C-alpha positions in Angstrom: 105.7 107.1 82.9 103.1 108.5 85.3 104.4 107.8 86.2 101.2 108.7 91.8 103.2 107.5 91.2 103.0 109.5 94.3 101.5 109.5 97.6 101.4 112.5 99.9 103.1 110.7 103.2 102.0 111.0 106.8 104.5 112.4 108.9 106.3 115.7 109.9 108.1 117.7 106.9 110.2 120.9 106.8 108.8 123.5 109.2 106.6 121.1 110.9 103.7 120.6 108.7 102.4 117.1 108.3 100.5 115.6 105.9 98.7 112.5 105.3 98.7 109.5 102.5 96.7 109.5 99.7 94.5 106.2 99.5 93.0 106.1 96.2 94.6 106.7 92.6 93.6 107.7 89.1 94.9 106.7 85.5 93.8 109.3 82.6 94.8 110.2 79.0 96.9 107.8 76.9 97.2 106.2 73.6 95.4 103.6 71.8 97.3 101.1 69.5 95.3 102.7 66.4 97.4 105.2 67.0 94.5 108.1 68.5 94.9 109.4 71.8 92.4 109.2 74.7 90.8 111.2 77.5 89.4 108.1 79.5 90.1 107.5 83.0 89.9 104.7 85.3 89.7 105.2 88.9 92.1 102.6 91.3 90.1 102.2 95.2 91.8 102.3 98.0 91.9 98.3 98.1 93.4 98.7 94.6 90.4 97.6 92.2 90.7 99.5 89.1 87.4 100.6 87.9 86.0 100.8 84.2 86.3 103.4 82.0 85.3 106.9 82.7 84.2 109.2 80.2 86.9 111.4 79.5 87.0 115.1 80.2 89.3 117.7 78.0 91.5 117.2 75.0 92.4 113.7 74.1 96.7 113.3 75.3 99.4 111.1 75.7 102.7 111.3 77.5 101.5 113.0 80.1 103.1 113.8 83.6 101.3 113.6 86.4 101.3 113.7 90.3 99.6 114.4 93.3 99.0 118.2 94.9 97.6 119.7 97.8 97.7 116.5 100.1 94.8 115.2 98.3 94.2 116.2 94.5 96.0 115.3 91.2 97.6 117.1 88.3 97.7 115.7 85.0 100.0 118.2 82.8 101.7 118.4 79.0 101.7 115.8 76.8 100.8 115.4 72.9 97.5 115.7 71.5 96.7 114.2 68.2 98.1 117.6 66.6 100.4 119.2 68.9 102.6 119.2 71.9 100.9 121.0 74.7 101.4 122.4 78.0 97.8 122.4 79.5 96.8 121.3 82.9 93.7 119.1 83.8 93.1 118.9 87.8 91.7 115.8 89.4 90.0 116.8 92.5 89.5 114.9 95.9 86.9 112.7 94.2 88.3 111.6 91.8 87.0 113.9 89.2 88.9 115.1 86.4 88.0 118.8 85.5 88.4 120.7 82.0 91.7 121.6 80.3 93.3 124.9 81.7 96.5 126.9 80.5 99.4 125.6 81.4 102.9 127.2 81.7 106.3 126.9 80.5 107.3 124.9 77.3 104.8 122.7 75.5 106.3 119.1 75.5 105.7 115.4 76.1 107.0 112.8 77.7 108.3 114.4 80.6 107.7 113.2 84.4 106.3 114.5 88.0 106.2 113.9 91.4 105.3 115.4 94.6 107.6 116.9 97.2 107.4 118.8 100.4 103.7 119.3 101.6 101.3 119.6 98.9 103.7 120.7 96.2 105.1 118.8 92.9 107.6 119.3 90.5 107.5 118.0 86.4 110.9 117.4 84.9 112.4 116.3 81.8 110.7 115.5 78.5 110.9 116.2 74.6 109.8 119.3 71.9 112.2 119.0 69.4 115.1 117.7 71.6 115.6 116.2 75.1 115.2 118.7 77.9 116.5 119.3 81.4 113.9 121.9 82.4 111.7 121.4 85.4 108.1 123.5 86.5 107.0 123.7 90.1 103.6 122.9 91.0 102.2 124.8 93.8 99.5 123.3 96.5 96.8 124.7 94.7 97.4 123.3 91.5 99.1 126.2 90.1 102.3 125.7 87.4 105.4 127.7 87.4 107.6 128.6 84.4 110.0 126.5 83.5 114.0 126.6 84.8 116.7 125.0 83.5 118.0 122.3 85.8 121.4 120.5 86.6 122.0 117.2 85.0 121.5 115.1 81.9 118.5 116.5 79.4 116.5 113.4 78.9 112.7 112.3 78.0 110.6 109.2 79.4 112.3 109.0 82.6 110.0 108.3 85.5 109.2 110.5 89.0 108.1 109.3 92.0 108.2 110.5 95.8 110.0 109.0 98.4 110.8 109.4 102.4 107.5 111.2 103.0 108.6 114.4 101.6 111.0 114.0 98.7 111.1 112.9 95.2 113.3 111.3 92.5 113.6 111.0 88.5 115.5 108.1 87.1 115.9 106.8 83.6 114.9 107.7 80.2 116.5 108.3 76.5 117.6 110.9 74.6 116.4 109.2 71.1 119.8 108.9 69.8 120.3 105.4 70.6 121.4 106.5 74.2 119.1 105.1 77.6 119.7 106.2 80.9 120.4 104.5 84.4 120.9 107.9 86.1 118.8 109.6 88.5 118.1 113.1 90.2 116.5 113.5 93.9 114.2 116.3 94.6 114.5 117.7 98.1 111.8 119.0 100.3 111.9 122.4 99.1 111.9 121.2 95.4 115.4 121.4 94.3 116.5 118.7 92.0 120.3 117.5 92.4 123.2 116.9 90.2 122.8 113.5 88.1 123.6 110.1 90.5 125.8 107.4 89.0 122.9 104.7 87.6 121.9 101.6 89.0 119.5 99.1 87.0 119.5 98.5 83.2 119.4 101.8 81.5 115.9 102.3 79.8 112.8 104.6 79.0 109.1 104.4 79.2 108.7 102.8 82.8 106.5 103.1 85.8 106.9 104.0 89.1 104.7 104.0 92.3 105.0 104.3 96.2 105.0 101.5 98.6 105.2 101.0 102.3 105.4 104.4 104.0 108.1 106.2 102.5 109.7 103.9 99.9 108.9 103.7 96.0 109.4 101.2 93.2 110.5 101.5 89.3 109.6 98.9 87.2 109.2 97.5 83.4 110.2 99.9 80.9 112.0 99.7 77.2 115.5 100.0 75.7 117.7 98.6 72.4 116.7 95.2 73.6 113.1 95.6 73.9 110.7 94.8 76.1 111.5 94.9 79.9 110.1 92.8 82.7 112.0 94.1 86.0 111.6 96.5 89.0 114.4 98.4 91.2 113.1 99.3 94.5 114.1 102.9 96.2 115.0 103.1 99.7 113.0 106.2 102.2 116.9 107.3 101.7 116.6 107.5 97.7 119.2 104.9 97.1 117.9 102.8 94.2 118.8 99.1 94.2 119.6 96.8 91.2 117.7 94.8 89.1 115.0 92.7 90.5 113.2 90.1 87.8 109.7 91.2 87.9 106.7 89.1 87.9 104.1 90.0 85.2 104.0 90.9 81.2 107.1 92.4 80.6 106.1 95.7 79.0 106.8 99.4 78.3 104.8 102.7 78.7 102.3 101.3 81.8 101.1 103.8 84.4 101.7 103.8 88.4 100.1 104.8 91.4 100.3 104.2 95.0 96.8 103.6 96.7 95.7 102.2 100.5 98.3 104.5 101.8 101.3 101.7 101.4 100.8 99.8 98.3 101.1 100.6 94.7 99.9 99.2 91.2 101.2 99.3 87.6 98.0 99.2 85.1 97.9 99.1 81.1 101.1 99.4 78.7 102.4 97.7 75.6 103.8 94.3 75.5 104.3 93.8 71.7 104.4 95.6 68.9 101.4 98.0 68.5 99.9 95.7 71.2 98.5 97.4 74.0 97.5 95.8 77.5 94.7 96.6 80.3 96.5 93.8 82.7 97.4 95.2 86.2 100.1 94.2 89.0 99.5 95.0 92.8 102.5 96.0 94.7 102.8 94.7 98.0 103.5 97.1 101.4 107.2 95.6 101.2 107.9 95.9 97.4 106.8 92.8 96.1 105.1 93.0 92.9 102.1 90.5 92.0 101.1 87.8 88.6 99.3 89.8 86.3 95.5 90.6 87.2 92.6 90.6 84.9 92.1 93.7 83.0 89.9 96.1 83.1 89.0 99.4 81.0 90.0 99.9 77.7 93.6 98.9 76.8 96.2 101.9 76.2 99.3 102.8 76.9 101.9 105.9 77.3 100.0 106.9 79.9 103.4 107.0 81.8 102.0 108.3 85.2 98.4 108.0 87.2 97.9 110.6 90.6 96.9 109.9 94.0 93.9 111.5 95.4 92.0 111.7 98.3 92.8 110.9 101.9 89.6 109.2 103.0 
């Protein structure tokens, strides 16, 4: 679901400011096959190695949105706990340490998505409360969360969000929970404005992952729809154009996490590959957008992580 999914990219942005790509990533929180939630985390090194479990911090939560903020830090926000939906946030330092819960802003939701945009900023959008939402919340370069804003575009939940083009973002896919799956997308400008719906490309689905690759591109992969778990991917160009389906190598699954690492590569980890069967397998993404075969699992198998967050520029 998060889902970095999102690198801060090297280059010049609006107003002449510049930024550098993050080199490491983190997957945190999620859901176990027995129905319980977790606050465990796993760090991703600059060479794409998944660490063993790190003792959790904060409330055990799943279905969270996550992205990079401030150039070299991360944020997890919103989600579902064992008892309720939440708008709480957990900041991630530039050394990959997850902070305790802090109060968020906006409507408590789960199964939204987030991406970076501009220089050091982020945006969370979509999700579910008592129905699918088309709200968003901007994230400042200090990790502050703004109040909810009503969006243009189709309300949905369980889409995926990812950065592209050095300073912009995209949300794509999702579901209305009434049997409708979407392949529409909405672009995010470098000042955090979401576009109206863009005509869909690829197989409509929900609970997919995404990550950055190359210097300015992104990839959506995996997911599920009424046909079951899917093993496909869609590349996103540096101008935000989503390509047709490519058959992915690796185990078809839904609810993995995706994140960029090493400045120009990405990784998908975890997910559900069968009913009540969760995985800790990983798939590396090359700097040309090619997904590798399954890697040996590390960490406790779980799903509905949705997104990872990039951190550190070292």
